[in-house]
ZADO-683435 format. One record per residue: residue number from 1; z, y, x of N, C-alpha, C in turn. Coordinates in pm, 1 decimal, always signed. Each point is the difference from the previous one (the first is absolute). Last residue first. Example, Ala and Ser with C-alpha at 12.3 -4.5 7.8 and 13.67 -1.06 7.14 Angstrom:
BEGIN
resi_n_Z_n_Y_n_X_ca_Z_ca_Y_ca_X_c_Z_c_Y_c_X
2_+708.0_-225.0_+1285.0_+6.0_+119.0_+82.0_+73.0_+109.0_-77.0
1_-7.0_-572.0_+29.0_+0.0_+119.0_-89.0_+0.0_+120.0_+90.0
END
This chain:
BEGIN
resi_n_Z_n_Y_n_X_ca_Z_ca_Y_ca_X_c_Z_c_Y_c_X
74_-469.9_-1624.3_-2477.5_+65.7_-98.8_-95.1_+23.8_+61.6_-132.5
73_-154.4_+262.2_+378.6_-112.0_-114.8_-28.5_+50.2_-78.7_-109.3
72_+324.2_+306.7_+182.6_-111.5_+56.6_-106.8_-91.9_-67.0_-41.9
71_+317.9_-179.2_+315.6_+63.4_+33.9_-128.8_-105.4_+56.8_-99.5
70_-122.7_-64.6_+452.9_+19.4_-130.2_-55.2_+46.1_+16.8_-147.4
69_-14.9_+388.7_+267.1_-121.5_-42.7_-50.3_+2.1_-120.4_-63.3
68_+399.6_+168.0_+185.6_-55.9_+96.1_-102.1_-133.4_-63.5_-70.2
67_+191.6_-208.4_+386.0_+64.6_-51.9_-105.2_-55.2_+71.0_-143.7
66_-169.8_+129.6_+434.8_-62.3_-108.8_-41.1_+75.3_-80.4_-136.2
65_+181.1_+425.6_+198.4_-119.4_-0.2_-71.2_-75.8_-95.7_-27.5
64_+413.3_-59.0_+208.5_+16.3_+47.2_-141.2_-134.0_+58.0_-43.6
63_+2.2_-190.2_+432.2_+43.4_-108.6_-94.2_+21.7_+67.0_-134.0
62_-135.8_+291.3_+342.8_-74.2_-97.1_-21.0_+20.5_-106.7_-108.9
61_+338.7_+285.8_+167.9_-103.7_+51.1_-92.9_-108.9_-36.4_-33.8
60_+321.5_-185.7_+328.2_+48.2_+15.1_-155.9_-87.4_+67.3_-94.7
59_-152.5_-28.9_+450.1_+9.4_-128.8_-63.7_+72.5_+19.9_-144.2
58_-15.6_+371.1_+258.6_-151.7_-28.3_-47.4_+1.4_-139.8_-71.3
57_+409.0_+156.1_+195.5_-31.5_+69.9_-128.9_-129.1_-23.0_-46.9
56_+134.0_-177.8_+404.7_+86.5_-68.7_-92.5_-47.3_+46.4_-144.7
55_-186.0_+183.5_+398.6_-45.7_-140.5_-48.0_+43.7_-56.8_-108.4
54_+174.3_+414.0_+174.4_-143.9_+10.1_-71.4_-61.2_-134.1_-36.9
53_+412.7_-8.1_+220.6_+11.9_+71.7_-135.0_-120.3_+5.1_-66.5
52_-17.8_-127.8_+473.6_+75.1_-91.8_-90.4_-2.9_+33.8_-136.3
51_-153.4_+331.0_+308.1_-99.1_-110.5_-8.3_+62.9_-120.7_-101.6
50_+285.6_+371.3_+115.0_-111.3_+58.3_-82.2_-106.0_-138.3_-36.7
49_+355.5_-55.9_+305.1_+49.1_-11.4_-128.8_-102.1_+46.0_-104.7
48_-109.3_+28.2_+466.0_-2.7_-144.1_-39.1_+68.2_-6.3_-131.8
47_-53.9_+441.5_+144.1_-139.0_-70.3_+9.1_+15.1_-119.1_-54.6
46_+394.6_+222.2_+109.6_-70.2_+56.7_-108.0_-129.1_-77.9_-36.9
45_+242.9_-85.9_+391.8_+61.5_-79.9_-104.9_-52.9_+52.0_-140.2
44_-141.1_+216.1_+397.1_-35.7_-146.9_+5.7_+30.9_-60.9_-132.0
43_+172.8_+444.5_+61.0_-147.9_+5.5_-56.0_-52.5_-167.6_+8.7
42_+523.9_+98.8_-95.4_-103.8_+30.9_+121.5_-145.3_-20.2_-39.1
41_+398.6_+131.2_-381.3_-49.0_-116.2_+83.5_-89.2_+26.9_+117.5
40_+217.9_+301.1_-322.7_+102.9_-73.2_+49.7_-54.5_-133.1_+96.1
39_-171.6_+411.1_-281.6_-16.3_-8.8_+145.6_+96.9_-88.9_+53.0
38_-54.8_+152.3_-470.6_+107.7_+33.1_+84.1_-16.2_-18.3_+136.4
37_-351.6_-119.0_-324.6_+61.2_+155.7_+0.5_+101.9_+24.6_+91.8
36_-139.5_-446.9_-19.0_-95.3_+87.6_+78.3_+35.7_+162.6_-36.9
35_+256.3_-310.0_-225.7_+34.3_-38.8_+164.5_-111.1_+92.5_+87.8
34_-29.3_-25.4_-481.0_+130.7_+86.2_+45.2_+18.9_-12.3_+135.9
33_-391.8_-200.9_-182.5_-19.8_+126.7_+1.4_+144.9_+77.1_+40.7
32_-7.9_-491.6_-66.9_-92.2_+65.5_+130.2_+11.0_+143.8_+6.8
31_+213.7_-184.7_-368.0_+66.5_-20.4_+120.4_-82.6_+57.5_+98.5
30_-230.5_-2.3_-390.5_+96.1_+111.5_-9.4_+104.3_-38.7_+127.1
29_-334.7_-304.9_-60.8_-58.5_+119.6_+36.6_+111.5_+99.2_+17.1
28_+133.4_-411.5_-177.5_-39.0_-8.1_+161.8_-53.7_+120.0_+20.8
27_+100.9_-14.2_-442.9_+120.6_-16.4_+93.4_-17.4_-0.1_+124.6
26_-357.1_-31.9_-289.7_+34.1_+146.6_-1.7_+122.6_+1.0_+86.0
25_-170.1_-420.5_-63.8_-101.0_+75.1_+84.4_+66.8_+143.5_+5.3
24_+210.6_-294.1_-305.5_+15.1_-61.8_+155.2_-65.0_+96.2_+90.8
23_-83.0_+56.3_-464.4_+130.6_+78.7_+34.5_+41.7_-44.3_+158.5
22_-386.2_-183.5_-213.6_-31.0_+122.4_+43.8_+131.4_+57.6_+34.8
21_+59.7_-451.4_-130.5_-97.2_+34.4_+112.2_-2.9_+142.0_+36.7
20_+180.2_-107.1_-403.7_+105.0_-8.9_+116.8_-96.9_-4.3_+113.7
19_-232.3_+49.3_-367.3_+75.0_+104.4_+6.2_+72.1_-15.2_+126.7
18_-232.2_-368.9_-109.3_-81.5_+93.9_+46.1_+91.0_+116.1_+27.3
17_+188.6_-352.7_-219.5_+18.3_-3.9_+135.6_-116.7_+73.2_+73.4
16_+41.7_+68.0_-474.4_+130.9_+30.1_+73.1_-11.4_-45.5_+128.0
15_-355.1_-89.5_-234.4_-0.5_+135.5_-2.3_+134.1_+25.4_+66.0
14_-63.5_-438.1_-111.3_-86.6_+24.5_+112.2_+9.0_+135.9_+26.3
13_+225.3_-135.8_-368.0_+67.0_-32.4_+139.4_-85.9_+7.9_+129.3
12_-159.2_+78.0_-454.5_+96.2_+113.5_+36.6_+63.3_-45.3_+131.3
11_-337.9_-305.8_-154.0_-27.5_+131.4_+45.1_+99.7_+120.2_+12.2
10_+143.0_-423.5_-138.4_-56.3_-30.1_+145.3_-77.6_+157.1_+32.6
9_+145.8_-55.4_-460.7_+126.7_+4.2_+109.3_-53.3_-11.7_+138.2
8_-315.7_-15.7_-334.2_+61.4_+127.8_+1.1_+107.3_+23.9_+88.2
7_-178.3_-435.4_-82.2_-114.8_+83.3_+77.9_+72.8_+149.1_+0.0
6_+240.5_-304.8_-231.4_-0.3_-31.7_+142.5_-76.1_+87.1_+78.4
5_-19.6_+24.4_-471.3_+121.2_+65.2_+48.7_+32.2_-31.8_+158.0
4_-382.0_-172.9_-235.5_-17.4_+142.2_+21.0_+134.5_+44.2_+36.3
3_+5.2_-449.4_-98.0_-93.8_+14.0_+127.0_-31.2_+162.6_+15.2
2_+473.1_-182.8_-209.2_-148.2_-14.9_-14.2_-76.8_+58.2_+103.0
1_+502.3_-238.2_-11.4_-58.6_+124.7_+26.1_-155.6_-7.6_-21.8
END
């Protein structure tokens, strides 16, 4: 495999990984919104789950953004 095709392959692979991370974030938020809309959770559980999911979503989002900037820089 030539150097150019390796670089292109790695770029496509990184984009796919970033897309999968965004899908995870959206899936987590979708579940949370459904639970909140249906009022299936007590208030204490809602706040705990919100904190955990927000931290997880922010972590994934930061990773996605940093990956994007690294790809654009190269």
